[in-house]
C-alpha positions in Angstrom: -53.7 14.3 -45.2 -57.3 13.0 -45.3 -59.7 13.4 -42.5 -62.3 11.1 -44.0 -63.6 8.3 -41.9 -64.5 4.9 -43.2 -66.3 2.0 -41.6 -64.1 -0.6 -40.0 -65.7 -4.1 -40.0 -65.4 -6.4 -37.0 -63.6 -9.7 -37.2 -65.9 -12.3 -38.5 -66.6 -15.9 -37.6 -68.2 -17.6 -40.5 -65.6 -17.4 -43.3 -62.9 -15.8 -41.3 -60.7 -18.9 -41.2 -61.2 -19.3 -44.9 -60.1 -15.7 -45.4 -57.0 -16.1 -43.3 -55.9 -19.2 -45.2 -56.5 -17.7 -48.6 -54.8 -14.5 -47.6 -51.8 -16.4 -46.2 -51.3 -18.3 -49.4 -51.5 -15.2 -51.6 -49.5 -13.1 -49.2 -46.5 -15.3 -49.7 -46.4 -14.0 -53.3 -47.2 -10.4 -52.3 -44.5 -10.3 -49.7 -42.0 -12.1 -51.9 -41.6 -15.2 -49.7 -40.5 -18.5 -51.4 -43.4 -20.5 -52.7 -43.3 -23.3 -50.2 -42.5 -21.2 -47.1 -45.2 -20.0 -44.8 -45.1 -16.3 -44.0 -44.0 -15.8 -40.4 -46.5 -14.6 -37.9 -49.5 -16.9 -37.3 -50.3 -20.5 -37.9 -51.5 -21.0 -41.5 -50.0 -17.8 -42.8 -51.0 -14.2 -42.5 -54.0 -13.2 -40.4 -56.5 -10.9 -42.1 -59.7 -10.1 -40.3 -62.9 -11.0 -42.0 -66.2 -9.3 -42.1 -69.1 -10.8 -40.2 -70.5 -13.4 -42.5 -67.9 -13.1 -45.2 -64.4 -12.3 -46.4 -62.8 -8.9 -45.8 -61.8 -6.7 -48.7 -58.1 -7.0 -47.9 -58.4 -10.8 -47.9 -60.6 -10.7 -51.1 -57.9 -8.9 -53.0 -55.2 -11.4 -51.9 -57.4 -14.4 -52.5 -58.5 -13.1 -55.9 -54.9 -12.9 -57.2 -55.6 -14.9 -60.4 -54.3 -13.8 -63.8 -57.7 -13.2 -65.4 -59.1 -11.4 -62.4 -56.0 -9.2 -62.3 -56.6 -8.3 -66.0 -60.2 -7.2 -65.3 -59.2 -5.3 -62.1 -56.4 -3.4 -64.1 -58.9 -2.3 -66.8 -61.4 -1.2 -64.2 -58.7 0.9 -62.5 -57.6 2.4 -65.8 -61.2 3.3 -66.8 -61.6 5.5 -63.7 -64.9 6.8 -62.5 -66.5 6.7 -66.0 -66.3 3.0 -65.9 -66.1 0.3 -68.6 -68.6 -2.1 -70.0 -68.4 -5.9 -69.8 -68.0 -6.1 -73.6 -65.1 -3.7 -73.4 -63.6 -5.7 -70.6 -63.9 -8.8 -72.8 -62.2 -7.1 -75.7 -59.5 -5.5 -73.6 -58.5 -8.8 -71.8 -59.1 -11.3 -74.5 -61.5 -13.2 -72.2 -64.9 -14.6 -73.2 -67.9 -12.5 -72.2 -69.0 -15.4 -70.0 -65.7 -15.4 -68.1 -65.9 -11.6 -67.7 -69.4 -11.8 -66.4 -68.4 -14.4 -63.8 -65.4 -12.4 -62.7 -67.2 -9.1 -62.5 -70.1 -10.7 -60.5 -67.6 -12.0 -58.0 -65.9 -8.6 -57.7 -69.3 -6.8 -57.2 -70.3 -9.4 -54.6 -67.2 -8.7 -52.7 -67.5 -4.9 -52.9 -64.6 -4.3 -55.3 -66.6 -3.2 -58.3 -69.8 -1.3 -58.7 -72.2 0.0 -61.4 -71.3 3.3 -62.9 -74.4 3.9 -64.9 -75.4 2.9 -68.5 -74.0 3.9 -71.9 -76.2 5.2 -74.7 -77.8 2.4 -76.6 -76.6 1.7 -80.1 -79.6 -0.7 -80.6 -80.8 -2.9 -78.0 -80.4 -2.8 -74.2 -78.1 0.0 -73.0 -74.9 -1.5 -71.7 -74.2 -1.3 -67.9 -70.7 0.1 -67.1 -68.7 -0.9 -64.1 -66.0 0.9 -62.1 -63.5 0.0 -59.5 -64.3 0.9 -55.9 -61.1 2.5 -54.7 -61.9 2.4 -51.0 -62.4 -1.3 -51.2 -58.6 -1.8 -50.6 -55.8 0.0 -49.0 -52.0 -0.4 -48.5 -49.5 1.3 -46.3 -46.3 2.4 -47.9 -43.3 3.2 -45.7 -40.1 4.9 -46.8 -37.6 4.2 -44.0 -34.5 6.4 -44.7 -31.5 6.4 -42.5 -32.7 9.4 -40.5 -36.3 9.9 -41.4 -39.5 7.9 -41.9 -42.4 8.8 -44.2 -45.6 6.7 -44.3 -48.6 6.9 -46.6 -52.0 5.1 -46.8 -53.2 4.7 -50.3 -56.4 3.3 -51.9 -56.6 1.0 -54.9 -56.2 4.0 -57.3 -53.0 5.0 -55.5 -54.6 8.1 -54.0 -53.0 9.1 -50.7 -55.6 9.1 -47.9 -53.2 10.0 -45.0 -49.5 10.7 -44.4 -47.1 10.8 -41.5 -43.5 11.8 -41.0 -41.2 11.1 -38.1 -37.5 10.9 -37.2 -35.7 7.6 -37.5 -32.3 6.4 -36.5 -30.9 3.3 -38.1 -28.1 3.4 -35.6 -30.6 2.8 -32.8 -30.7 -0.9 -33.8 -33.1 -3.4 -35.4 -35.6 -3.7 -32.5 -36.1 0.1 -32.2 -36.5 0.6 -35.9 -39.0 -2.2 -36.3 -41.0 -0.8 -33.4 -40.9 2.8 -34.8 -41.9 1.6 -38.3 -44.8 -0.4 -36.9 -46.0 2.3 -34.5 -46.1 4.8 -37.3 -47.9 2.5 -39.6 -50.6 1.8 -36.9 -51.0 5.4 -36.1 -51.3 6.3 -39.8 -54.1 3.7 -40.4 -55.9 4.9 -37.2 -56.2 8.4 -38.7 -58.5 7.0 -41.4 -59.9 4.0 -39.6 -60.2 5.3 -36.0 -62.3 2.3 -34.9 -59.6 -0.3 -35.8 -58.3 -0.5 -32.3 -61.7 -0.8 -30.6 -63.5 -3.4 -32.8 -62.9 -6.9 -34.0 -60.9 -9.8 -32.6 -59.4 -8.5 -29.4 -56.4 -10.9 -30.0 -55.7 -9.5 -33.5 -53.1 -6.8 -34.1 -54.6 -3.3 -34.9 -53.9 -3.5 -38.6 -55.3 -7.0 -38.9 -58.7 -5.5 -37.8 -58.9 -3.2 -40.8 -61.0 -5.1 -43.4 -59.7 -3.3 -46.5 -56.0 -3.4 -45.6 -54.0 -5.5 -48.0 -50.7 -5.1 -46.2 -47.6 -2.9 -45.7 -44.7 -2.2 -48.1 -41.5 -0.9 -46.7 -38.7 0.6 -48.8 -35.3 1.5 -47.5 -31.7 1.8 -48.7 -30.0 -1.3 -50.0 -28.5 -3.6 -50.7 -31.1 -6.2 -49.6 -32.7 -9.4 -50.7 -36.2 -8.4 -51.9 -37.4 -12.0 -52.2 -36.6 -13.0 -48.6 -37.0 -9.5 -47.1 -33.5 -9.7 -45.6 -31.1 -6.7 -45.4 -27.5 -6.9 -46.5 -24.7 -4.4 -45.5 -26.7 -1.1 -45.7 -24.0 1.5 -46.4 -23.0 3.1 -43.0 -24.8 0.5 -41.0 -23.1 -3.0 -41.5 -24.7 -4.3 -38.3 -27.9 -4.7 -40.3 -26.3 -7.3 -42.5 -28.6 -10.5 -42.4 -31.4 -9.0 -40.6 -34.8 -10.5 -41.6 -36.8 -7.2 -41.5 -39.9 -8.5 -43.3 -40.4 -11.4 -40.9 -39.9 -9.2 -37.9 -42.5 -6.7 -39.2 -44.9 -9.5 -40.1 -44.7 -10.7 -36.5 -45.2 -7.3 -35.1 -48.0 -6.1 -37.4 -49.9 -9.3 -38.2 -50.5 -8.4 -41.9 -48.6 -9.1 -45.1 -45.4 -7.2 -45.6 -43.2 -6.6 -48.5 -39.6 -5.1 -48.4 -37.6 -3.6 -51.2 -35.0 -1.0 -51.9 -36.2 2.6 -51.9 -35.2 3.1 -55.6 -37.0 0.0 -56.8 -40.2 0.9 -54.9 -40.1 4.4 -56.4 -39.5 3.0 -59.9 -42.5 0.7 -59.4 -44.7 3.5 -58.3 -43.7 5.6 -61.2 -44.2 2.8 -63.7 -47.7 2.2 -62.3 -48.4 5.8 -62.7 -47.5 5.8 -66.4 -43.9 7.1 -66.4 -43.0 4.7 -69.3 -41.6 1.3 -70.1 -37.9 2.2 -70.2 -36.5 4.6 -67.6 -34.2 4.9 -64.7 -35.1 6.6 -61.4 -31.9 8.1 -59.7 -32.4 8.8 -56.0 -30.0 11.2 -54.3 -30.7 11.7 -50.6 -28.6 10.3 -47.7 -27.2 7.9 -50.3 -27.4 7.4 -54.1 -29.1 4.6 -55.9 -31.1 3.7 -59.0 -34.3 2.0 -59.9 -34.5 0.4 -63.3 -37.6 -0.1 -65.4 -36.9 -2.1 -68.5 -39.6 -3.5 -70.7 -42.3 -2.1 -68.4 -41.1 -4.0 -65.3 -38.7 -3.2 -62.5 -35.4 -4.9 -63.1 -34.0 -6.3 -59.8 -31.5 -8.9 -61.2 -31.1 -12.6 -60.4 -30.2 -11.8 -56.8 -32.5 -8.7 -56.5 -29.3 -6.6 -56.2 -29.6 -4.5 -59.4 -29.5 -0.7 -59.1 -26.5 -0.3 -56.7 -25.7 2.7 -58.9 -24.0 4.8 -56.3 -21.2 2.3 -55.9 -19.8 2.2 -59.4 -16.1 3.5 -59.1 -15.5 6.4 -61.4 -12.2 7.6 -59.8 -9.6 5.0 -59.1 -7.9 5.7 -55.7 -10.5 8.4 -55.0 -11.9 9.3 -51.6 -13.1 6.3 -49.4 -16.8 5.4 -49.5 -18.9 4.0 -46.7 -19.1 0.7 -48.7 -15.4 0.1 -48.2 -14.3 1.0 -51.7 -12.8 4.2 -53.0 -13.9 6.7 -55.6 -17.5 5.6 -55.7 -20.1 7.8 -57.5 -22.0 8.2 -54.2 -19.0 9.3 -52.2 -18.0 11.9 -54.9 -21.5 13.2 -55.3 -22.2 13.5 -51.6 -18.9 15.2 -51.0 -19.7 17.9 -53.5 -23.1 18.4 -51.9 -21.4 18.8 -48.5 -19.2 21.4 -49.9 -22.2 23.3 -51.3 -21.1 22.6 -54.9 -24.4 21.6 -56.4 -23.2 22.1 -60.0 -20.4 19.7 -59.4 -22.7 17.2 -57.7 -24.9 17.4 -60.7 -22.0 16.9 -63.1 -20.8 13.8 -61.1 -24.4 12.4 -61.1 -24.7 13.1 -64.8 -21.5 11.1 -65.5 -23.0 8.1 -63.8 -26.3 8.6 -65.6 -24.6 8.8 -68.9 -22.8 5.5 -68.2 -26.1 4.0 -67.5 -27.9 5.3 -70.5 -25.0 4.1 -72.7 -25.1 0.7 -71.1 -28.9 0.1 -71.2 -30.1 2.5 -73.9 -33.0 3.7 -71.8 -35.5 6.4 -72.8 -35.7 8.6 -69.8 -33.8 9.7 -66.6 -36.0 10.7 -63.6 -34.3 12.4 -60.5 -35.6 12.3 -57.0 -34.6 12.3 -53.3 -34.3 15.1 -50.8 -31.0 16.5 -52.2 -32.5 16.8 -55.7 -35.6 18.4 -54.2 -33.5 21.1 -52.7 -32.2 22.3 -56.1 -34.2 20.5 -58.8 -33.5 22.8 -61.7 -29.7 22.7 -61.1 -29.7 19.0 -61.0 -31.9 18.5 -64.1 -29.8 21.1 -66.0 -26.5 19.7 -64.9 -27.3 16.0 -65.5 -28.9 16.9 -68.8 -25.8 18.8 -70.0 -23.7 15.7 -69.5 -26.0 13.5 -71.4 -26.3 16.1 -74.2 -22.5 16.3 -74.4 -22.2 12.5 -74.5 -24.8 12.4 -77.3 -22.9 15.0 -79.3 -19.6 13.2 -79.0 -21.1 9.9 -80.2 -22.8 11.6 -83.1 -26.2 10.5 -82.2 -28.8 11.9 -84.6 -31.7 11.9 -82.1 -31.8 14.2 -79.2 -30.2 13.3 -75.9 -32.3 11.2 -73.4 -34.5 13.6 -71.5 -33.9 14.3 -67.8 -36.7 15.3 -65.5 -37.6 15.4 -61.8 -39.8 12.5 -60.8 -43.4 13.2 -60.0 -44.6 12.6 -56.5 -41.9 14.7 -54.8 -40.9 13.5 -51.4 -43.7 10.9 -51.3 -42.5 9.0 -54.4 -40.7 6.2 -52.5 -43.5 5.7 -49.9 -46.2 5.7 -52.6 -44.1 3.1 -54.5 -43.7 1.0 -51.4 -47.5 0.7 -51.2 -47.5 -0.6 -54.8 -45.4 -3.5 -53.6 -48.6 -4.8 -52.2 -51.1 -3.4 -54.7 -49.2 -4.0 -57.9 -49.6 -7.8 -57.9 -53.4 -7.3 -57.4 -53.5 -5.6 -60.7 -51.3 -8.1 -62.5 -47.9 -6.4 -62.0 -45.5 -9.3 -61.2 -42.8 -6.8 -60.3 -44.6 -5.8 -57.1 
């Protein structure tokens, strides 16, 4: 957890209305709202505090969500602290040098890029290299599990600046859960931006006073509608069916909010971190689900319901599942865990993973969740053994699809949730 302190700008007057309108328009995409629908909360869309005399960094990032700017920002992020020249940006994006110069000038003016020195001359004036300013933007990522909440604050590089954990009870009802998520998000941001509650527009919500904050991403068990931010019948908590979680949090927090399934969020974060273009993330915790990355993007399906991996029936007339069916993979796997039979749980999980590999021909299986974290080697070995046996039976010449624990540990979902807001800034349309 970082103890670093950063300057918090006050809410501006000149340019603040423009920043709010621009942020509101862009936030509808970031938060997954339909194109013609205003984000709930304030008139004109999302409120994002401006700096005195200009736009805030958070509003800048949302307002700058153009394809070409995203290409440049992505290359700046990839280049790291060593930086990248304008010529290299032009070559890497396919844009003209003139277009790159205009974009980088705008990014520098708004504090999102800075000079990182000069390269050795190969004849003529040494080229200036530019770098991303990671602290120019932040996002909160929240993993709201059935009984626990974990929240992280990350910068533009995805580096965690602060983290909080707290108990959570889905059975307490929507109002209590929304308040707990909001309170933890505000407390988290206050650790890094302690002046957020004391400066700026007195009428603004605390998070809206933090100039660099892009928004809050929330990941939780599905099924749910990612586009509308509406929950469906969360297994074990049918009373959540139809609850508009995103809109409730927007009203409470006053900043853009995106909502997605825990597995999708984790898969997005892993893809951004370079896990690959074709993999599945299997999350075994209080439930069981999958996040799919196909062709480099998170696959959610036409109704954003893909990845309900735990509710494939693998034993007809098997034990009842909380979803109302019988013999679901989740029910069998969790029952084995409850009996202390980790090897059996891994075998059951491997059976489901093998079905998925055979169906989608993916390249990698990543395992995560608190249950996997309690016995990572056993789960990797057990799932891998099932995949290897399937490969041998099918006479495949290549080796079986590899199985590994997902990097990020217990923070993988929360960090991925933050990427629901940051991903689109860098051109990832699956954010």
